[in-house]
C-alpha positions as a Markdown table, in Angstrom:
| # | Residue | x | y | z |
|---|---|---|---|---|
| 1 | Unk | -29.8 | 13.7 | -9.4 |
| 2 | Unk | -30.7 | 10.9 | -7.1 |
| 3 | Unk | -28.5 | 9.7 | -4.2 |
| 4 | Unk | -28.4 | 6.5 | -2.2 |
| 5 | Unk | -30.2 | 6.0 | 1.0 |
| 6 | Unk | -30.8 | 3.4 | 3.7 |
| 7 | Unk | -34.0 | 2.6 | 5.4 |
| 8 | Unk | -34.2 | 1.1 | 8.8 |
| 9 | Unk | -37.0 | -1.2 | 10.0 |
| 10 | Unk | -36.8 | 0.3 | 13.5 |
| 11 | Unk | -35.5 | 3.3 | 15.3 |
| 12 | Unk | -31.7 | 3.2 | 15.8 |
| 13 | Unk | -30.2 | 4.8 | 18.9 |
| 14 | Unk | -27.3 | 7.2 | 18.5 |
| 15 | Unk | -24.1 | 5.2 | 18.7 |
| 16 | Unk | -25.8 | 1.8 | 18.4 |
| 17 | Unk | -23.9 | -0.9 | 16.5 |
| 18 | Unk | -26.0 | -1.9 | 13.6 |
| 19 | Unk | -23.6 | -4.0 | 11.5 |
| 20 | Unk | -20.7 | -6.3 | 12.4 |
| 21 | Unk | -18.7 | -7.4 | 9.4 |
| 22 | Unk | -17.8 | -11.0 | 10.1 |
| 23 | Unk | -17.7 | -13.3 | 7.2 |
| 24 | Unk | -18.2 | -11.0 | 4.2 |
| 25 | Unk | -16.1 | -7.9 | 4.9 |
| 26 | Unk | -12.6 | -7.0 | 3.7 |
| 27 | Unk | -10.5 | -4.7 | 5.9 |
| 28 | Unk | -7.5 | -2.9 | 4.3 |
| 29 | Unk | -5.0 | -1.7 | 6.8 |
| 30 | Unk | -3.3 | 0.7 | 4.4 |
| 31 | Unk | -4.5 | 3.0 | 1.8 |
| 32 | Unk | -2.1 | 1.5 | -0.7 |
| 33 | Unk | -3.5 | -2.0 | -0.2 |
| 34 | Unk | -7.1 | -0.7 | -0.9 |
| 35 | Unk | -5.9 | 1.3 | -4.0 |
| 36 | Unk | -4.1 | -1.8 | -5.3 |
| 37 | Unk | -7.2 | -3.9 | -4.9 |
| 38 | Unk | -9.4 | -1.4 | -6.7 |
| 39 | Unk | -6.8 | -1.0 | -9.5 |
| 40 | Unk | -6.6 | -4.7 | -10.0 |
| 41 | Unk | -10.3 | -5.0 | -10.4 |
| 42 | Unk | -10.1 | -2.6 | -13.4 |
| 43 | Unk | -7.0 | -4.1 | -14.9 |
| 44 | Unk | -7.3 | -7.9 | -14.3 |
| 45 | Unk | -8.1 | -10.2 | -17.2 |
| 46 | Unk | -11.8 | -11.1 | -17.4 |
| 47 | Unk | -12.9 | -14.3 | -15.7 |
| 48 | Unk | -13.1 | -17.3 | -18.0 |
| 49 | Unk | -16.6 | -18.2 | -19.4 |
| 50 | Unk | -18.8 | -20.5 | -17.4 |
| 51 | Unk | -20.5 | -23.1 | -19.5 |
| 52 | Unk | -19.6 | -21.0 | -22.5 |
| 53 | Unk | -21.2 | -17.9 | -21.1 |
| 54 | Unk | -19.1 | -14.7 | -20.7 |
| 55 | Unk | -19.9 | -12.8 | -17.6 |
| 56 | Unk | -21.8 | -9.6 | -18.4 |
| 57 | Unk | -20.6 | -8.0 | -15.2 |
| 58 | Unk | -16.9 | -7.4 | -15.9 |
| 59 | Unk | -16.8 | -3.6 | -16.5 |
| 60 | Unk | -17.9 | -1.4 | -13.7 |
| 61 | Unk | -17.1 | -3.7 | -10.8 |
| 62 | Unk | -14.4 | -1.4 | -9.5 |
| 63 | Unk | -16.9 | 1.4 | -9.4 |
| 64 | Unk | -19.2 | -0.7 | -7.3 |
| 65 | Unk | -16.4 | -1.5 | -4.9 |
| 66 | Unk | -15.8 | 2.3 | -4.6 |
| 67 | Unk | -19.5 | 2.8 | -3.7 |
| 68 | Unk | -19.5 | -0.1 | -1.2 |
| 69 | Unk | -16.3 | 1.0 | 0.6 |
| 70 | Unk | -16.3 | 3.0 | 3.8 |
| 71 | Unk | -13.8 | 4.2 | 6.4 |
| 72 | Unk | -14.1 | 2.8 | 10.0 |
| 73 | Unk | -12.0 | 2.7 | 13.1 |
| 74 | Unk | -11.3 | -1.0 | 13.8 |
| 75 | Unk | -11.5 | -3.0 | 16.1 |
| 76 | Unk | -13.4 | -0.2 | 18.0 |
| 77 | Unk | -13.8 | 3.5 | 18.0 |
| 78 | Unk | -10.3 | 3.9 | 19.4 |
| 79 | Unk | -8.6 | 1.8 | 16.7 |
| 80 | Unk | -6.9 | 3.1 | 13.6 |
| 81 | Unk | -9.0 | 4.3 | 10.7 |
| 82 | Unk | -9.1 | 1.6 | 8.0 |
| 83 | Unk | -10.8 | 1.1 | 4.6 |
| 84 | Unk | -13.5 | -1.5 | 4.6 |
| 85 | Unk | -15.5 | -3.2 | 1.8 |
């Protein structure tokens, strides 16, 4: 079995901020809102074809969102724990 990993291009100090989600991050303030979002991805109708081509990436998208999600205290380490994608 293989896992996933990250590789840094430089040393990262303990506690150093390495990512700030600004324009491409979704923050869910409740567990139910995150669960509803993931449920919808698996149950929504497929997107319409573009120029007659059906998207090959319809199934499995909810699984990717699960892999890309994490929990984080927002707006800082004293904030409430929230689900982030």
